[in-house]
Phi, psi and omega in degrees: 000321179296322179297313183292318179293324179288329174300314178298317180294312182294321178293325180290332178297337176266318187286321184294313175297324177294324176293325177295319176296319179298328180271008175096011179287137178274187181300323180294316180297312181296319179296319179290325177296316178296322181293330181292338175299330184246341186295305181293318176299327178295323181281324188263356187299312182294310177298323180290325176296318177295319179295318179297324176295326181282317187262353180094190187258346187293307180296314176298325178295318178294315179296315182296314181294314180292326177294319177295316179299313180295318181294327178287336179272334185304314181296337178293326184263327183238114185259084176207159178292327178300319177298322181293326174298314180294319180298314180297318178295313181294320178296317180298312181292316182296319180291324177299314180295318178299316181294320176299315181294320180295317179293323176296316180295316180298322178287335185268342189277351181217167178283178182300330182288338180257352187298315181294324177296317180296317178293326176295317178294321177297317179297320177295322177296315178295319181294318178297318179291324178294328177284316186271342182301307178293338179284335180282000000 
């Protein structure tokens, strides 16, 4: 699941700015759209991490996955630069929440002797998806 969601996220980091250029967006528009992928997660990461520690991984995992899915479908139905601003923000926040929940889950599913192996496998999944996402 982490691999597939990251493929969508990584592919959208390439596709959404290109769609903005296709819709007539200039350098400022494209730059702000790209910046929104990281701006909100940078501000919200610490509070969301604390919240995820309190409520567990199930709700953040559900929110992150459904948010990524919805954000990837929005440009298909609504063709505007405003939609792309919202998509970039939603993708950034949803993937941040998904990643926090996934890391919490990976740390919780095994004992200390298996923890480093689990995190290594998760990292390999993210790296593979980051490589193949823009190619899809």
